[in-house]
Backbone as XML, in Angstrom:
<?xml version="1.0"?>
<chain id="A" units="angstrom">
  <residue number="1" name="UNK">
    <atom name="N" x="0.885" y="-1.190" z="-0.048"/>
    <atom name="CA" x="0.016" y="0.055" z="0.103"/>
    <atom name="C" x="0.846" y="1.296" z="-0.031"/>
  </residue>
  <residue number="2" name="UNK">
    <atom name="N" x="2.075" y="1.209" z="0.667"/>
    <atom name="CA" x="2.885" y="2.336" z="0.660"/>
    <atom name="C" x="3.546" y="2.855" z="-0.734"/>
  </residue>
  <residue number="3" name="UNK">
    <atom name="N" x="3.922" y="1.479" z="-1.322"/>
    <atom name="CA" x="4.467" y="1.645" z="-2.539"/>
    <atom name="C" x="3.337" y="2.477" z="-3.536"/>
  </residue>
  <residue number="4" name="UNK">
    <atom name="N" x="2.112" y="2.118" z="-3.498"/>
    <atom name="CA" x="1.101" y="2.755" z="-4.468"/>
    <atom name="C" x="0.730" y="4.058" z="-4.045"/>
  </residue>
  <residue number="5" name="UNK">
    <atom name="N" x="0.650" y="4.345" z="-2.742"/>
    <atom name="CA" x="0.748" y="5.698" z="-2.296"/>
    <atom name="C" x="2.030" y="6.855" z="-2.870"/>
  </residue>
  <residue number="6" name="UNK">
    <atom name="N" x="3.073" y="5.989" z="-2.543"/>
    <atom name="CA" x="4.357" y="6.710" z="-3.279"/>
    <atom name="C" x="4.064" y="7.145" z="-4.735"/>
  </residue>
  <residue number="7" name="UNK">
    <atom name="N" x="3.791" y="6.084" z="-5.147"/>
    <atom name="CA" x="3.733" y="6.250" z="-6.745"/>
    <atom name="C" x="2.447" y="7.117" z="-7.237"/>
  </residue>
  <residue number="8" name="UNK">
    <atom name="N" x="1.365" y="7.360" z="-6.416"/>
    <atom name="CA" x="0.429" y="8.039" z="-6.705"/>
    <atom name="C" x="1.141" y="9.687" z="-6.646"/>
  </residue>
  <residue number="9" name="UNK">
    <atom name="N" x="1.976" y="9.697" z="-5.500"/>
    <atom name="CA" x="2.334" y="11.080" z="-5.175"/>
    <atom name="C" x="3.639" y="11.426" z="-6.440"/>
  </residue>
  <residue number="10" name="UNK">
    <atom name="N" x="4.210" y="10.560" z="-6.715"/>
    <atom name="CA" x="5.165" y="10.843" z="-7.629"/>
    <atom name="C" x="4.507" y="11.422" z="-8.992"/>
  </residue>
  <residue number="11" name="UNK">
    <atom name="N" x="3.575" y="10.438" z="-9.032"/>
    <atom name="CA" x="2.723" y="10.921" z="-10.707"/>
    <atom name="C" x="1.951" y="12.161" z="-10.401"/>
  </residue>
  <residue number="12" name="UNK">
    <atom name="N" x="1.436" y="12.538" z="-9.239"/>
    <atom name="CA" x="1.040" y="13.938" z="-9.227"/>
    <atom name="C" x="1.946" y="15.008" z="-9.111"/>
  </residue>
  <residue number="13" name="UNK">
    <atom name="N" x="3.419" y="14.730" z="-8.670"/>
    <atom name="CA" x="4.245" y="15.687" z="-8.471"/>
    <atom name="C" x="4.726" y="16.051" z="-9.950"/>
  </residue>
  <residue number="14" name="UNK">
    <atom name="N" x="4.778" y="15.068" z="-10.730"/>
    <atom name="CA" x="5.259" y="15.415" z="-12.048"/>
    <atom name="C" x="4.150" y="15.512" z="-12.901"/>
  </residue>
  <residue number="15" name="UNK">
    <atom name="N" x="2.934" y="15.442" z="-12.826"/>
    <atom name="CA" x="1.810" y="15.817" z="-13.678"/>
    <atom name="C" x="1.614" y="17.280" z="-13.717"/>
  </residue>
  <residue number="16" name="UNK">
    <atom name="N" x="1.786" y="18.076" z="-12.473"/>
    <atom name="CA" x="1.672" y="19.424" z="-12.476"/>
    <atom name="C" x="2.365" y="20.334" z="-13.638"/>
  </residue>
  <residue number="17" name="UNK">
    <atom name="N" x="3.581" y="19.843" z="-13.536"/>
    <atom name="CA" x="4.359" y="20.574" z="-14.769"/>
    <atom name="C" x="4.363" y="20.437" z="-16.031"/>
  </residue>
  <residue number="18" name="UNK">
    <atom name="N" x="3.771" y="19.146" z="-16.359"/>
    <atom name="CA" x="3.484" y="18.551" z="-17.678"/>
    <atom name="C" x="1.926" y="19.563" z="-17.984"/>
  </residue>
  <residue number="19" name="UNK">
    <atom name="N" x="0.992" y="19.472" z="-17.015"/>
    <atom name="CA" x="-0.140" y="20.293" z="-17.280"/>
    <atom name="C" x="0.068" y="21.628" z="-17.748"/>
  </residue>
  <residue number="20" name="UNK">
    <atom name="N" x="1.019" y="22.217" z="-17.069"/>
    <atom name="CA" x="1.445" y="23.591" z="-17.379"/>
    <atom name="C" x="2.039" y="23.870" z="-18.418"/>
  </residue>
  <residue number="21" name="UNK">
    <atom name="N" x="2.892" y="22.906" z="-18.764"/>
    <atom name="CA" x="3.585" y="22.949" z="-20.000"/>
    <atom name="C" x="2.539" y="22.888" z="-21.385"/>
  </residue>
  <residue number="22" name="UNK">
    <atom name="N" x="1.519" y="22.228" z="-21.180"/>
    <atom name="CA" x="0.821" y="21.622" z="-22.194"/>
    <atom name="C" x="-0.191" y="22.963" z="-22.434"/>
  </residue>
  <residue number="23" name="UNK">
    <atom name="N" x="-0.696" y="23.333" z="-21.111"/>
    <atom name="CA" x="-1.536" y="24.653" z="-21.138"/>
    <atom name="C" x="-0.828" y="25.890" z="-21.803"/>
  </residue>
  <residue number="24" name="UNK">
    <atom name="N" x="0.067" y="25.957" z="-21.549"/>
    <atom name="CA" x="0.983" y="27.101" z="-22.119"/>
    <atom name="C" x="1.372" y="26.891" z="-23.584"/>
  </residue>
  <residue number="25" name="UNK">
    <atom name="N" x="1.451" y="25.645" z="-24.027"/>
    <atom name="CA" x="1.504" y="25.366" z="-25.542"/>
    <atom name="C" x="0.221" y="25.824" z="-25.915"/>
  </residue>
  <residue number="26" name="UNK">
    <atom name="N" x="-1.197" y="25.354" z="-25.757"/>
    <atom name="CA" x="-2.401" y="25.748" z="-26.274"/>
    <atom name="C" x="-2.539" y="27.231" z="-26.147"/>
  </residue>
  <residue number="27" name="UNK">
    <atom name="N" x="-2.202" y="27.916" z="-25.089"/>
    <atom name="CA" x="-2.365" y="29.468" z="-25.152"/>
    <atom name="C" x="-1.700" y="30.261" z="-26.184"/>
  </residue>
  <residue number="28" name="UNK">
    <atom name="N" x="-0.114" y="29.714" z="-26.432"/>
    <atom name="CA" x="0.536" y="30.494" z="-27.259"/>
    <atom name="C" x="0.176" y="29.872" z="-28.967"/>
  </residue>
  <residue number="29" name="UNK">
    <atom name="N" x="-0.768" y="28.832" z="-28.950"/>
    <atom name="CA" x="-0.859" y="28.304" z="-30.238"/>
    <atom name="C" x="-2.315" y="29.357" z="-30.735"/>
  </residue>
  <residue number="30" name="UNK">
    <atom name="N" x="-3.112" y="29.340" z="-29.604"/>
    <atom name="CA" x="-4.144" y="30.381" z="-29.985"/>
    <atom name="C" x="-4.041" y="32.148" z="-30.048"/>
  </residue>
  <residue number="31" name="UNK">
    <atom name="N" x="-2.999" y="32.160" z="-29.451"/>
    <atom name="CA" x="-2.319" y="33.716" z="-29.735"/>
    <atom name="C" x="-1.808" y="33.663" z="-31.194"/>
  </residue>
  <residue number="32" name="UNK">
    <atom name="N" x="-1.071" y="32.868" z="-31.569"/>
    <atom name="CA" x="-0.852" y="32.625" z="-33.077"/>
    <atom name="C" x="-1.824" y="32.745" z="-33.838"/>
  </residue>
  <residue number="33" name="UNK">
    <atom name="N" x="-2.782" y="31.743" z="-33.999"/>
    <atom name="CA" x="-4.056" y="31.999" z="-34.524"/>
    <atom name="C" x="-4.973" y="33.149" z="-34.722"/>
  </residue>
  <residue number="34" name="UNK">
    <atom name="N" x="-4.969" y="33.957" z="-33.442"/>
    <atom name="CA" x="-5.546" y="35.508" z="-33.628"/>
    <atom name="C" x="-4.629" y="36.169" z="-34.286"/>
  </residue>
  <residue number="35" name="UNK">
    <atom name="N" x="-3.388" y="36.237" z="-34.108"/>
    <atom name="CA" x="-2.572" y="37.213" z="-35.063"/>
    <atom name="C" x="-2.637" y="36.842" z="-36.541"/>
  </residue>
  <residue number="36" name="UNK">
    <atom name="N" x="-2.625" y="35.513" z="-36.848"/>
    <atom name="CA" x="-2.561" y="35.058" z="-38.310"/>
    <atom name="C" x="-4.212" y="35.641" z="-38.620"/>
  </residue>
  <residue number="37" name="UNK">
    <atom name="N" x="-5.317" y="35.536" z="-37.984"/>
    <atom name="CA" x="-6.653" y="36.311" z="-38.243"/>
    <atom name="C" x="-6.675" y="37.447" z="-38.547"/>
  </residue>
  <residue number="38" name="UNK">
    <atom name="N" x="-6.189" y="38.150" z="-37.491"/>
    <atom name="CA" x="-5.554" y="39.804" z="-37.647"/>
    <atom name="C" x="-4.812" y="40.216" z="-39.069"/>
  </residue>
  <residue number="39" name="UNK">
    <atom name="N" x="-4.087" y="39.293" z="-39.377"/>
    <atom name="CA" x="-3.177" y="39.370" z="-40.594"/>
    <atom name="C" x="-4.082" y="39.336" z="-41.610"/>
  </residue>
  <residue number="40" name="UNK">
    <atom name="N" x="-5.025" y="38.322" z="-41.821"/>
    <atom name="CA" x="-5.744" y="37.985" z="-42.689"/>
    <atom name="C" x="-6.549" y="39.074" z="-43.061"/>
  </residue>
  <residue number="41" name="UNK">
    <atom name="N" x="-7.387" y="39.498" z="-41.963"/>
    <atom name="CA" x="-8.376" y="40.525" z="-42.136"/>
    <atom name="C" x="-7.785" y="41.922" z="-42.800"/>
  </residue>
  <residue number="42" name="UNK">
    <atom name="N" x="-6.586" y="42.196" z="-42.189"/>
    <atom name="CA" x="-6.167" y="43.381" z="-42.828"/>
    <atom name="C" x="-5.456" y="43.172" z="-44.445"/>
  </residue>
  <residue number="43" name="UNK">
    <atom name="N" x="-5.162" y="42.154" z="-44.674"/>
    <atom name="CA" x="-4.815" y="41.521" z="-46.133"/>
    <atom name="C" x="-6.245" y="41.997" z="-47.005"/>
  </residue>
  <residue number="44" name="UNK">
    <atom name="N" x="-7.476" y="41.404" z="-46.279"/>
    <atom name="CA" x="-8.740" y="41.345" z="-47.191"/>
    <atom name="C" x="-9.188" y="42.716" z="-46.905"/>
  </residue>
  <residue number="45" name="UNK">
    <atom name="N" x="-8.681" y="43.478" z="-46.105"/>
    <atom name="CA" x="-8.972" y="45.128" z="-46.292"/>
    <atom name="C" x="-8.205" y="45.695" z="-47.358"/>
  </residue>
  <residue number="46" name="UNK">
    <atom name="N" x="-7.124" y="45.698" z="-47.264"/>
    <atom name="CA" x="-6.268" y="45.901" z="-48.589"/>
    <atom name="C" x="-6.588" y="45.586" z="-49.899"/>
  </residue>
  <residue number="47" name="UNK">
    <atom name="N" x="-6.555" y="44.384" z="-50.043"/>
    <atom name="CA" x="-7.313" y="43.691" z="-51.375"/>
    <atom name="C" x="-8.926" y="44.603" z="-51.885"/>
  </residue>
  <residue number="48" name="UNK">
    <atom name="N" x="-9.820" y="44.567" z="-50.730"/>
    <atom name="CA" x="-11.030" y="45.430" z="-51.231"/>
    <atom name="C" x="-10.496" y="46.950" z="-51.596"/>
  </residue>
  <residue number="49" name="UNK">
    <atom name="N" x="-9.614" y="47.473" z="-50.897"/>
    <atom name="CA" x="-9.493" y="48.920" z="-51.391"/>
    <atom name="C" x="-8.704" y="49.260" z="-52.620"/>
  </residue>
  <residue number="50" name="UNK">
    <atom name="N" x="-7.938" y="47.947" z="-52.825"/>
    <atom name="CA" x="-7.131" y="47.762" z="-54.020"/>
    <atom name="C" x="-8.012" y="47.981" z="-55.384"/>
  </residue>
  <residue number="51" name="UNK">
    <atom name="N" x="-9.129" y="46.813" z="-55.085"/>
    <atom name="CA" x="-9.978" y="46.480" z="-55.966"/>
    <atom name="C" x="-10.874" y="47.836" z="-56.300"/>
  </residue>
  <residue number="52" name="UNK">
    <atom name="N" x="-11.214" y="48.742" z="-55.389"/>
    <atom name="CA" x="-12.094" y="49.810" z="-55.192"/>
    <atom name="C" x="-11.520" y="51.037" z="-55.882"/>
  </residue>
  <residue number="53" name="UNK">
    <atom name="N" x="-10.272" y="50.995" z="-55.892"/>
    <atom name="CA" x="-9.273" y="52.209" z="-56.566"/>
    <atom name="C" x="-9.027" y="51.510" z="-58.137"/>
  </residue>
  <residue number="54" name="UNK">
    <atom name="N" x="-8.946" y="50.231" z="-58.349"/>
    <atom name="CA" x="-8.713" y="50.039" z="-59.636"/>
    <atom name="C" x="-9.809" y="50.055" z="-60.582"/>
  </residue>
  <residue number="55" name="UNK">
    <atom name="N" x="-11.041" y="50.026" z="-59.614"/>
    <atom name="CA" x="-12.404" y="49.935" z="-60.580"/>
    <atom name="C" x="-12.594" y="51.500" z="-60.641"/>
  </residue>
  <residue number="56" name="UNK">
    <atom name="N" x="-12.271" y="52.317" z="-59.872"/>
    <atom name="CA" x="-12.531" y="53.791" z="-60.021"/>
    <atom name="C" x="-11.621" y="54.366" z="-61.370"/>
  </residue>
  <residue number="57" name="UNK">
    <atom name="N" x="-10.244" y="53.851" z="-61.181"/>
    <atom name="CA" x="-9.405" y="54.403" z="-62.330"/>
    <atom name="C" x="-9.917" y="53.605" z="-63.707"/>
  </residue>
  <residue number="58" name="UNK">
    <atom name="N" x="-10.573" y="52.390" z="-63.829"/>
    <atom name="CA" x="-11.032" y="52.109" z="-64.830"/>
    <atom name="C" x="-12.221" y="52.744" z="-65.533"/>
  </residue>
  <residue number="59" name="UNK">
    <atom name="N" x="-12.852" y="53.050" z="-64.475"/>
    <atom name="CA" x="-13.949" y="53.991" z="-64.908"/>
    <atom name="C" x="-13.659" y="55.284" z="-65.364"/>
  </residue>
  <residue number="60" name="UNK">
    <atom name="N" x="-12.675" y="55.790" z="-64.682"/>
    <atom name="CA" x="-12.203" y="57.103" z="-65.074"/>
    <atom name="C" x="-11.626" y="57.180" z="-66.577"/>
  </residue>
  <residue number="61" name="UNK">
    <atom name="N" x="-11.020" y="56.053" z="-66.912"/>
    <atom name="CA" x="-10.262" y="55.764" z="-68.025"/>
    <atom name="C" x="-11.486" y="55.639" z="-69.047"/>
  </residue>
  <residue number="62" name="UNK">
    <atom name="N" x="-12.275" y="54.762" z="-68.842"/>
    <atom name="CA" x="-13.395" y="54.647" z="-69.820"/>
    <atom name="C" x="-14.211" y="56.065" z="-70.087"/>
  </residue>
  <residue number="63" name="UNK">
    <atom name="N" x="-14.320" y="56.489" z="-69.190"/>
    <atom name="CA" x="-15.198" y="57.967" z="-69.120"/>
    <atom name="C" x="-14.278" y="58.925" z="-70.188"/>
  </residue>
  <residue number="64" name="UNK">
    <atom name="N" x="-12.892" y="58.790" z="-70.020"/>
    <atom name="CA" x="-12.076" y="59.792" z="-70.925"/>
    <atom name="C" x="-11.898" y="59.257" z="-72.178"/>
  </residue>
  <residue number="65" name="UNK">
    <atom name="N" x="-12.085" y="57.829" z="-72.574"/>
    <atom name="CA" x="-12.061" y="57.499" z="-73.882"/>
    <atom name="C" x="-13.266" y="57.750" z="-74.376"/>
  </residue>
  <residue number="66" name="UNK">
    <atom name="N" x="-14.653" y="57.867" z="-73.858"/>
    <atom name="CA" x="-15.898" y="58.345" z="-74.145"/>
    <atom name="C" x="-16.048" y="59.561" z="-74.711"/>
  </residue>
  <residue number="67" name="UNK">
    <atom name="N" x="-15.226" y="60.782" z="-73.847"/>
    <atom name="CA" x="-14.894" y="61.651" z="-74.040"/>
    <atom name="C" x="-14.204" y="62.243" z="-75.360"/>
  </residue>
  <residue number="68" name="UNK">
    <atom name="N" x="-13.450" y="61.375" z="-75.575"/>
    <atom name="CA" x="-12.306" y="61.605" z="-76.727"/>
    <atom name="C" x="-12.736" y="61.391" z="-77.997"/>
  </residue>
  <residue number="69" name="UNK">
    <atom name="N" x="-13.673" y="60.098" z="-77.891"/>
    <atom name="CA" x="-14.431" y="59.943" z="-79.223"/>
    <atom name="C" x="-13.408" y="58.810" z="-79.849"/>
  </residue>
  <residue number="70" name="UNK">
    <atom name="N" x="-13.992" y="58.129" z="-80.957"/>
    <atom name="CA" x="-13.310" y="57.167" z="-81.563"/>
    <atom name="C" x="-12.072" y="57.586" z="-82.494"/>
  </residue>
  <residue number="71" name="UNK">
    <atom name="N" x="-10.712" y="57.353" z="-82.317"/>
    <atom name="CA" x="-9.634" y="57.792" z="-83.096"/>
    <atom name="C" x="-9.024" y="56.859" z="-84.028"/>
  </residue>
  <residue number="72" name="UNK">
    <atom name="N" x="-9.637" y="55.741" z="-84.064"/>
    <atom name="CA" x="-9.540" y="54.523" z="-84.917"/>
    <atom name="C" x="-9.913" y="54.592" z="-86.284"/>
  </residue>
  <residue number="73" name="UNK">
    <atom name="N" x="-9.372" y="54.469" z="-87.297"/>
    <atom name="CA" x="-9.858" y="54.422" z="-88.699"/>
    <atom name="C" x="-10.885" y="53.154" z="-88.805"/>
  </residue>
  <residue number="74" name="UNK">
    <atom name="N" x="-10.738" y="52.119" z="-88.018"/>
    <atom name="CA" x="-11.777" y="51.186" z="-88.191"/>
    <atom name="C" x="-13.092" y="51.404" z="-87.524"/>
  </residue>
  <residue number="75" name="UNK">
    <atom name="N" x="-12.882" y="52.336" z="-86.894"/>
    <atom name="CA" x="-14.290" y="52.603" z="-85.748"/>
    <atom name="C" x="-15.545" y="52.923" z="-86.694"/>
  </residue>
  <residue number="76" name="UNK">
    <atom name="N" x="-16.579" y="52.561" z="-86.582"/>
    <atom name="CA" x="-17.960" y="52.831" z="-87.231"/>
    <atom name="C" x="-18.567" y="54.266" z="-86.852"/>
  </residue>
  <residue number="77" name="UNK">
    <atom name="N" x="-18.550" y="55.027" z="-87.737"/>
    <atom name="CA" x="-18.936" y="56.500" z="-87.603"/>
    <atom name="C" x="-20.373" y="56.341" z="-87.149"/>
  </residue>
  <residue number="78" name="UNK">
    <atom name="N" x="-20.938" y="57.257" z="-86.513"/>
    <atom name="CA" x="-22.502" y="57.264" z="-85.978"/>
    <atom name="C" x="-23.391" y="57.938" z="-87.046"/>
  </residue>
  <residue number="79" name="UNK">
    <atom name="N" x="-22.593" y="58.800" z="-88.534"/>
    <atom name="CA" x="-23.568" y="59.191" z="-89.410"/>
    <atom name="C" x="-23.872" y="58.475" z="-90.732"/>
  </residue>
  <residue number="80" name="UNK">
    <atom name="N" x="-23.107" y="57.247" z="-90.295"/>
    <atom name="CA" x="-23.665" y="56.251" z="-91.484"/>
    <atom name="C" x="-25.061" y="55.697" z="-91.218"/>
  </residue>
</chain>
């Protein structure tokens, strides 16, 4: 019986640091996941902003082309 109590006490003594190490690992892994999500959110915001800027630029270029009129000799004139 004394051997059994000694074995249990040794297991309990060594299990506390192991539990602390595992808990610390899971906490640090969750922090890294949060950082990854924050970076992905920032990237998506930049992608959206870039898309909006490119769309506006293309709209302005199209508007400018419409104002300049057709300069191509193959273009169909409106008075035909």
